[in-house]
C-alpha positions as CSV (number, residue, x, y, z in Angstrom):
1,M,-8.6,-58.2,-204.9
2,H,-5.9,-55.8,-206.5
3,S,-2.4,-56.5,-207.9
4,F,0.5,-53.8,-206.3
5,L,3.9,-53.8,-205.5
6,L,4.8,-53.3,-201.9
7,V,8.3,-51.5,-200.9
8,Q,9.3,-51.8,-197.4
9,G,12.3,-50.6,-195.6
10,S,13.3,-50.8,-191.7
11,N,16.0,-50.1,-189.5
12,M,16.7,-50.8,-185.8
13,S,18.3,-47.9,-184.1
14,G,19.3,-48.8,-180.5
15,S,15.9,-50.2,-179.3
16,V,13.5,-48.2,-181.8
17,L,12.3,-49.9,-184.9
18,T,11.7,-47.5,-187.6
19,E,9.5,-49.0,-190.7
20,Y,8.4,-47.3,-193.8
21,A,6.2,-48.9,-196.5
22,E,4.5,-47.5,-199.7
23,V,2.5,-49.3,-202.4
24,H,2.9,-49.0,-206.1
25,R,1.6,-50.1,-209.4
26,S,4.9,-49.8,-211.3
27,T,8.7,-50.4,-210.8
28,A,9.3,-46.7,-211.9
29,A,6.8,-45.4,-209.1
30,A,8.5,-48.0,-206.7
31,E,11.9,-46.6,-207.6
32,S,10.6,-43.0,-207.2
33,G,9.4,-43.9,-203.7
34,I,12.7,-45.6,-202.9
35,R,14.5,-42.5,-203.7
36,D,12.6,-40.5,-201.3
37,Y,13.0,-43.0,-198.7
38,V,16.6,-43.2,-199.0
39,R,17.1,-39.5,-199.5
40,S,14.9,-38.6,-196.5
41,G,17.2,-40.3,-193.8
42,G,14.0,-41.3,-192.2
43,G,15.5,-44.7,-191.2
44,F,17.9,-45.6,-194.1
45,E,21.5,-45.9,-193.2
46,L,24.5,-45.9,-195.3
47,T,26.4,-48.2,-192.6
48,A,25.5,-51.9,-192.2
49,S,22.9,-52.5,-189.7
50,A,21.4,-55.7,-188.6
51,G,18.0,-54.5,-188.5
52,Q,18.1,-52.7,-191.8
53,E,16.1,-54.0,-194.7
54,L,14.8,-52.9,-198.0
55,S,12.5,-55.2,-199.7
56,L,9.9,-55.5,-202.4
57,R,6.8,-57.7,-202.2
58,V,4.7,-58.6,-205.4
59,Y,0.9,-59.0,-204.6
60,Q,-1.1,-60.5,-207.5
61,Q,-4.9,-60.2,-207.2
62,G,-4.1,-59.5,-203.5
63,V,-2.0,-62.7,-203.1
64,L,1.9,-62.4,-202.3
65,V,3.7,-64.1,-204.9
66,A,7.1,-62.9,-204.6
67,E,9.4,-61.1,-202.4
68,H,12.7,-59.6,-203.0
69,D,15.4,-58.1,-200.8
70,L,16.5,-55.0,-202.8
71,M,19.9,-54.1,-200.9
72,Q,22.1,-55.8,-203.3
73,A,20.4,-54.3,-206.2
74,L,20.3,-50.5,-204.6
75,R,22.9,-48.2,-206.1
76,L,23.8,-44.6,-204.5
77,R,25.6,-41.8,-206.1
78,I,26.7,-39.5,-203.2
79,P,28.4,-36.1,-204.5
80,G,32.0,-36.7,-204.1
81,F,32.1,-40.3,-204.2
82,A,31.7,-42.9,-207.0
83,E,28.8,-45.1,-207.1
84,M,28.2,-47.4,-204.2
85,G,26.1,-50.4,-203.6
86,F,25.7,-53.3,-200.8
87,D,26.8,-56.9,-200.5
88,D,25.1,-59.8,-198.9
89,D,25.9,-58.5,-195.6
90,Y,24.8,-54.9,-196.2
91,E,28.3,-53.7,-196.1
92,H,28.8,-51.0,-198.7
93,T,30.9,-51.7,-201.8
94,G,32.4,-48.9,-204.1
95,G,32.0,-45.3,-203.0
96,A,35.5,-44.3,-203.4
97,P,36.3,-40.6,-203.2
98,E,36.5,-38.8,-206.6
99,P,39.5,-37.0,-207.7
100,D,39.9,-33.5,-206.3
101,S,36.8,-34.0,-203.9
102,D,37.0,-33.3,-200.1
103,A,37.7,-37.0,-199.6
104,D,40.3,-37.4,-202.1
105,G,43.4,-39.0,-200.7
106,I,41.8,-40.0,-197.5
107,D,41.9,-43.7,-196.6
108,D,40.6,-44.1,-193.1
109,P,37.6,-46.2,-193.6
110,D,35.7,-44.5,-190.7
111,L,36.4,-41.1,-191.7
112,L,35.2,-41.8,-195.1
113,A,32.1,-43.4,-193.9
114,D,31.4,-40.2,-191.9
115,M,32.3,-38.1,-194.8
116,R,29.6,-40.1,-197.2
117,V,27.0,-39.5,-194.6
118,E,27.7,-35.8,-194.2
119,A,27.7,-35.3,-198.1
120,M,24.7,-37.4,-198.4
121,L,22.8,-35.2,-195.6
122,D,24.2,-32.0,-197.0
123,H,23.3,-32.6,-200.6
124,Y,20.4,-35.2,-200.1
125,D,18.5,-33.7,-203.3
126,E,21.6,-34.4,-205.2
127,V,22.0,-38.1,-204.3
128,G,21.5,-40.4,-207.1
129,V,19.5,-43.4,-206.2
130,R,18.5,-46.3,-208.5
131,V,17.6,-49.9,-208.4
132,E,19.1,-52.4,-210.9
133,W,15.7,-53.9,-211.7
134,D,17.2,-56.5,-213.9
135,T,18.7,-58.3,-211.2
136,V,15.4,-58.8,-209.7
137,D,12.8,-61.1,-211.1
138,I,9.6,-59.2,-210.8
139,P,6.4,-60.4,-212.8
140,E,4.1,-58.1,-214.5
141,L,1.1,-57.0,-212.5
142,N,-2.1,-58.5,-213.5
143,A,-5.3,-56.5,-213.7
144,P,-6.9,-55.4,-211.6
145,L,-4.2,-52.9,-210.3
146,L,-4.7,-51.1,-207.0
147,P,-6.5,-48.0,-208.0
148,D,-4.6,-44.7,-207.1
149,G,-5.4,-43.6,-203.5
150,Q,-7.0,-46.4,-202.4
151,S,-5.5,-48.1,-199.1
152,V,-4.8,-51.8,-198.3
153,T,-3.9,-53.8,-195.4
154,V,-0.9,-55.8,-195.4
155,D,0.4,-57.8,-192.1
156,G,-2.2,-55.9,-190.1
157,W,-0.9,-52.2,-191.1
158,T,-3.1,-50.2,-193.1
159,L,-1.2,-48.5,-195.8
160,T,-2.7,-45.3,-197.6
161,S,-1.5,-43.3,-200.8
162,G,2.3,-42.3,-200.2
163,P,5.0,-43.1,-197.6
164,N,3.9,-44.8,-194.6
165,W,5.8,-44.8,-191.2
166,R,5.5,-46.5,-187.9
167,Q,7.9,-46.7,-185.0
168,G,8.0,-49.3,-182.2
């Protein structure tokens, strides 16, 4: 059995659950996958959602040894806004308009939320996404690591190399 990191994201929109999963061998690779997931808009939302999650599972030689909610460690930098994060209820924190931005001087929370979403969609390739890994206790993976390109089945879902999506 192999060791690997499993990043999972999900969001409930109405009655449709969109799930994302990707396996990695390092936190750097996991962060790159998270960046692509968040920027894609394929299920990740800036607004709080009861069905939204972003988590990391650590498997050592095929056995789950740790699981972490990554929402509180996630940081986003949307053009025109200060860096933002998420609290325990997944409500965003930070993200105030930058001086001289289109949103500067606006204090309506709903309008600002809409402007953040619009800026994120319009400038998705410029959105900064990072994880504060020092706030997440991740053990070093033990050999053997999952080989590149090898699929793995977790919770009945066979995950291939790269992003995996399903809706239900």
